[in-house]
N, C-alpha and C positions, 0 to 999 in steps of 0.2 A: 723702700723705707723712707725716702725723702718726701714722697707724696703723702704717705700716711701721717708723717709728722706734721706737715702743713695742714692736713685735714683736721687733725686734733687741735692744733693751734686755732684754726678757724672756729671749731666747735666751742672751745673755751671762750673765745672772744664773743661769740654769739650769745652764749649763756650769760656771760658777764653783762653784756648790754641789755639783755632781756631782764635780768634781775634788777639792774639799775633803773630801767624804765618802770618796772613794777613797783619798786620802792618809792620812786618819785610819784607815781600815780596814787599810791596809798597815802603818802604824806600829804598830798594836796587833794585829798578826796573831797573836801568841802567845795572847793572851787573847780576842780577838774574831774569830770566824770567822762570816762572814755568807753567806747563800745568795742565789741570784739573785732570788728573790721579794722578799726584804727590800730589796735594792738597787733593783730595778725599781719596787717599790711606793713607796718614798720618793722616787724620781725623779719618778714620776707625780704624787705629792702636791705636790711643789714646782712642777712645771709647771702643775698645775691651780690652785694658789694664785696663781701669777703671772698666769695667764689670767683668773682671777676678779677680781683687783685691777685688772688692765688694763681689763677690761670695766666696772668701776665708774668708773674714771678717765675713760674716753672716753664713758661713758654708753651702752654697748652691752649691753643686757640679755641678749641671746642668748649673747654671749661670756662674760658673768658666770655664767650658768647652766651653760654647757658647762664652765667652769673648776671650778665647784663639784662637778659630777658627776665630772670627772676626778680632782679632789682626793680625793673620797670613795672612788672606786674604787681609788686608790692606797693609801688607808688600809686597805682590805680586803685588798689584795694583800700589803701589808707585814705586816699582822696574821697572815695565813696563813703567811708566811715565818717570822715570829716563833714561831708555833705549831710549825711543822716543826722549827725550831732547838731549841726546848724539848724536843720529843720525842726528837730526836737526842742532845741533851746528857744526858738521863736514862738512856740505854741504857748 
């Protein structure tokens, strides 16, 4: 029961952050155009961080490690998206 509750809380936090990021991007659409890799990478970073912290809180080392890996993979994907955007902007 405890683990299920934590997963639901993590899901809600992730959805909130995703919606906030989307609203921000839409409001600043004139100056900020983001690509799919940037969005997906940042979403994965957030989900990974939540999973990592949840693993620490409940004492689940495997979940903590999985979250860390997911967070770092999200950083890589977001960085790739940023690089693509920089190249596109310089053209």
